[in-house]
C-alpha positions in Angstrom: 0.0 0.0 0.0 1.2 3.5 -0.9 2.2 5.6 2.2 2.9 9.3 1.7 4.6 10.3 -1.5 7.2 7.6 -2.2 6.9 4.8 0.3 5.2 1.3 0.3 3.9 -0.5 3.4 4.0 -4.3 3.0 1.0 -5.5 5.0 1.7 -9.2 4.3 5.3 -8.8 5.5 7.2 -11.1 3.1 9.9 -13.3 4.7 13.6 -13.5 3.9 13.9 -17.2 4.3 17.5 -17.7 3.2 20.5 -15.9 1.8 23.7 -16.7 -0.1 26.8 -14.5 0.2 30.1 -15.0 -1.8 33.3 -13.0 -1.8 36.9 -12.6 -2.8 40.3 -12.8 -1.1 40.2 -9.2 0.2 36.9 -9.9 1.9 38.3 -13.1 3.3 40.8 -11.0 5.2 38.1 -8.4 6.2 36.1 -7.7 9.3 33.1 -9.8 8.3 34.7 -12.9 6.7 32.8 -15.3 9.0 29.5 -14.0 7.5 30.2 -15.2 4.0 29.1 -18.6 2.7 31.8 -18.8 0.1 35.2 -17.0 -0.1 37.7 -17.3 -3.0 41.4 -17.3 -2.8 42.0 -15.1 -5.9 40.1 -12.7 -8.1 40.0 -15.0 -11.1 37.9 -17.7 -9.5 38.9 -20.2 -12.1 37.9 -18.0 -15.0 39.9 -16.3 -17.8 38.4 -12.8 -17.2 37.3 -10.7 -14.2 33.8 -10.3 -15.7 33.4 -14.1 -15.9 34.6 -14.3 -12.3 31.9 -11.7 -11.4 29.3 -14.0 -13.0 30.5 -16.9 -10.8 30.0 -14.8 -7.7 26.4 -14.3 -8.5 25.7 -17.9 -9.5 27.3 -19.2 -6.3 25.3 -16.8 -4.1 22.0 -17.6 -5.8 22.6 -21.3 -5.7 23.6 -21.2 -2.1 20.4 -19.2 -1.2 18.3 -21.7 -3.0 19.9 -24.7 -1.3 19.8 -23.1 2.2 16.1 -22.4 1.6 15.5 -26.1 0.8 13.9 -25.1 -2.4 14.1 -26.1 -6.1 14.6 -23.7 -8.9 11.2 -24.4 -10.5 9.5 -23.0 -7.4 10.8 -19.5 -8.1 8.8 -17.0 -10.2 11.5 -14.3 -10.7 15.2 -13.5 -10.4 15.6 -9.8 -9.8 19.2 -8.6 -9.6 22.0 -6.4 -11.1 25.6 -5.2 -11.0 27.8 -2.4 -12.1 29.4 -3.7 -15.3 28.4 -2.7 -18.8 24.7 -3.6 -19.5 24.8 -5.7 -16.3 26.2 -8.6 -18.3 27.5 -10.6 -15.4 24.0 -10.8 -13.9 22.4 -11.5 -17.2 24.9 -14.3 -17.9 24.2 -15.7 -14.4 20.5 -15.5 -15.3 21.3 -17.6 -18.4 22.7 -20.3 -16.0 19.8 -20.1 -13.5 17.1 -20.3 -16.2 14.6 -18.3 -14.1 12.3 -15.4 -15.3 14.6 -12.5 -15.0 14.3 -8.8 -14.4 17.7 -7.0 -14.6 18.2 -3.9 -12.5 20.8 -1.1 -12.7 20.7 1.2 -9.6 24.5 1.1 -9.3 25.2 0.5 -5.6 21.6 1.0 -4.6 20.6 -2.2 -6.6 20.4 -4.5 -3.6 17.5 -2.5 -1.9 15.9 -1.7 -5.2 15.6 -5.4 -5.9 14.4 -6.2 -2.3 11.8 -3.4 -2.5 10.4 -4.6 -5.9 10.4 -8.3 -4.8 8.6 -7.3 -1.6 6.0 -5.4 -3.6 5.4 -8.3 -5.9 5.0 -10.8 -3.1 2.9 -8.5 -1.0 0.4 -8.2 -3.9 0.5 -12.0 -4.6 2.5 -11.6 -7.8 4.9 -14.3 -6.8 5.5 -17.0 -4.2 9.3 -17.1 -4.3 11.8 -14.5 -5.7 15.6 -14.5 -5.8 16.9 -11.0 -5.5 20.4 -9.5 -5.0 23.4 -7.6 -6.3 27.1 -8.1 -6.9 30.3 -6.3 -7.8 33.9 -7.3 -8.6 36.8 -5.0 -7.7 39.0 -5.6 -10.7 36.1 -5.5 -13.2 34.8 -2.3 -11.8 38.3 -0.7 -11.6 38.8 -1.6 -15.3 35.5 0.0 -16.3 35.2 3.1 -14.2 38.8 4.0 -13.3 42.1 2.3 -14.4 42.9 -1.4 -14.7 44.6 -2.6 -11.5 47.8 -3.4 -13.4 48.2 0.3 -14.1 48.8 0.9 -10.4 47.2 4.4 -10.4 47.2 6.3 -7.2 44.0 7.3 -5.5 43.0 10.2 -3.2 41.8 9.7 0.4 38.2 10.1 -0.7 38.3 7.1 -3.0 36.7 3.8 -2.0 37.4 0.1 -2.6 34.9 -1.8 -4.7 33.8 -5.0 -2.9 34.3 -8.3 -4.6 31.1 -9.9 -3.4 27.5 -11.0 -4.1 24.6 -11.2 -1.8 21.3 -12.9 -2.8 18.2 -13.4 -0.8 15.2 -15.7 -1.1 12.0 -13.7 -0.5 8.8 -15.6 0.1 5.3 -15.2 1.4 5.3 -14.7 5.2 6.6 -18.0 6.5 5.3 -17.6 10.0 8.7 -18.6 11.3 9.9 -16.3 14.1 13.5 -16.8 12.9 12.9 -15.3 9.4 13.3 -11.6 9.1 10.5 -9.8 7.2 10.3 -6.7 5.0 7.8 -4.2 6.3 8.2 -1.1 4.1 10.3 0.6 1.4 11.0 4.1 0.3 11.9 4.7 -3.4 14.4 7.5 -3.7 14.7 10.4 -6.1 17.7 11.3 -8.2 19.7 13.9 -6.3 22.6 15.7 -8.1 24.6 18.3 -6.2 27.0 19.0 -9.1 29.9 16.8 -7.9 32.0 15.6 -10.8 34.8 13.8 -9.0 34.5 10.0 -9.5 36.9 9.4 -6.6 34.4 11.1 -4.2 31.4 8.8 -4.5 30.6 9.0 -0.8 30.3 12.8 -0.9 28.2 12.6 -4.1 25.7 10.0 -2.7 25.3 11.4 0.8 22.6 14.0 -0.1 20.5 11.2 -1.7 20.8 9.1 1.4 19.7 12.0 3.6 16.8 12.8 1.3 15.5 9.2 1.3 15.8 8.8 5.0 13.9 12.0 5.5 11.2 10.9 3.1 10.9 7.6 4.8 10.3 9.2 8.2 7.8 11.7 6.8 5.9 9.1 4.7 5.5 6.6 7.5 5.3 9.0 10.5 8.4 7.4 12.1 11.6 8.8 13.6 14.9 7.2 14.3 13.7 5.8 17.6 11.7 3.2 15.6 14.8 1.5 14.5 17.7 -0.2 16.3 20.0 0.5 13.3 19.9 2.7 10.2 22.6 1.6 7.8 23.6 3.1 4.5 24.9 1.2 1.5 28.4 2.4 0.9 28.9 6.1 1.7 32.3 5.4 3.3 33.8 7.6 5.9 33.5 10.9 3.9 29.9 10.3 2.9 28.8 9.0 6.3 30.0 12.2 8.0 28.3 14.3 5.3 25.0 12.4 5.6 25.0 12.8 9.4 25.5 16.5 9.0 22.7 16.9 6.4 20.3 14.9 8.5 21.1 17.0 11.5 20.0 20.1 9.5 16.6 18.4 9.1 16.5 17.8 12.8 17.2 14.1 12.4 20.1 13.6 14.9 21.6 10.2 14.8 24.4 8.7 16.9 27.3 6.7 15.6 25.9 3.7 17.3 22.5 4.0 15.6 23.8 5.2 12.2 26.3 3.0 10.4 27.6 2.3 6.9 28.2 -1.0 5.1 31.2 0.5 3.5 32.8 1.1 6.9 31.8 -2.3 8.4 33.1 -4.8 5.9 36.9 -4.2 6.1 39.4 -4.0 8.9 40.9 -0.7 9.9 44.3 -1.7 8.7 43.2 -2.7 5.1 44.1 0.0 2.6 40.7 1.0 1.4 41.0 4.8 1.7 37.5 6.1 2.8 35.9 2.6 2.9 34.1 0.1 0.7 31.7 0.6 -2.3 30.2 -1.5 -5.0 26.8 -3.1 -5.6 28.0 -6.1 -3.7 28.8 -4.0 -0.6 25.4 -3.6 0.9 24.2 -6.9 -0.6 26.9 -8.9 1.1 26.9 -7.0 4.4 23.1 -7.0 4.8 22.4 -10.6 3.5 25.4 -11.9 5.5 26.4 -10.0 8.6 23.3 -7.8 9.5 20.7 -10.6 9.0 22.9 -12.9 11.1 23.0 -10.2 13.8 19.2 -9.9 13.7 18.8 -13.6 14.1 21.1 -13.4 17.2 18.9 -10.7 18.7 21.4 -7.8 18.3 18.8 -5.9 16.2 15.1 -6.3 15.9 14.4 -3.5 13.4 16.8 -2.0 10.8 16.5 0.4 8.0 18.8 -0.3 5.1 19.4 2.6 2.8 21.4 1.5 -0.3 23.0 4.3 -2.2 24.1 4.5 -5.8 26.0 6.8 -8.2 24.3 6.7 -11.6 27.3 7.7 -13.7 28.9 5.8 -16.6 32.5 6.1 -18.0 30.9 8.1 -20.9 29.0 10.6 -18.8 32.2 11.2 -16.8 34.3 11.7 -20.0 31.7 14.2 -21.2 32.0 16.3 -18.1 28.6 15.4 -16.6 28.1 15.6 -12.8 27.1 12.5 -10.9 23.4 11.9 -10.3 22.8 9.8 -7.2 19.9 7.8 -5.7 19.1 5.9 -2.5 16.4 3.2 -1.8 15.4 2.2 1.7 13.9 -1.0 3.0 12.9 -1.7 6.6 13.6 -5.2 7.8 12.3 -6.5 11.1 12.2 -9.6 13.2 8.5 -10.8 13.4 
């Protein structure tokens, strides 16, 4: 049901009954390694290109989620997912392997919650019984497309972020009635916000206004405030964007503490890993949410969280033509029933 101007309330509360999370070698040395189902020793993953390795990540995460849910592929109505690479080809090629009805998404790093919001909407209105949804990214593939190939060894400024090599996929279903299964209760679809930033090495700063705008809209539409949630987590603003978002929210009288307001891009890696301002990538929020945060919810650490996945909607061509960076954020509330 529509609430306010840009939010949905999911009255049937679809259940996240299982997840699959895969990652690379850098993530295996990170802060949340124990929350991954599969971790690879190298970026190639037995393939002859990084893009093919990217596809493997998605296939593994999807197959793991299906297996953990004790389901068969023919029980699913849709696969809703995306990534960062040209024409989301890694996800589309994974969909070729999965052989499920497929809706490909490009919301950049906001794709994980865009997919979860749409999947929840479909199930809430009886458009499906089971949906696979997720997002993925691969560090070397993204570097090659958006910046410089890793072999080039280009230097980066402190505002830059490290693209996660990871995939997170969830199985969303009609309310299972199982108290151990988190449920989606609402979503807020963001607007494109562009503050004129043109620096592709400052994604966090570019995306922060979109995150603040969506959080504000979510509270206004649903008549909630920060006290409703145990945790509000952004997708991958990193240290620079996180600080900026906190400041912007404060100007709207939404004052959040560091304990209440966190960022997936600041959680996934250890403090001594050389990631500049933190992590990024479509696989960042997907792997942190579908791995670490849902595990913490099942342990009882959190009962209600708001996930605000942020995305920078640029392309190499738009950057080369001097365009600024349009950004977006989508929010989904996840609760323990």
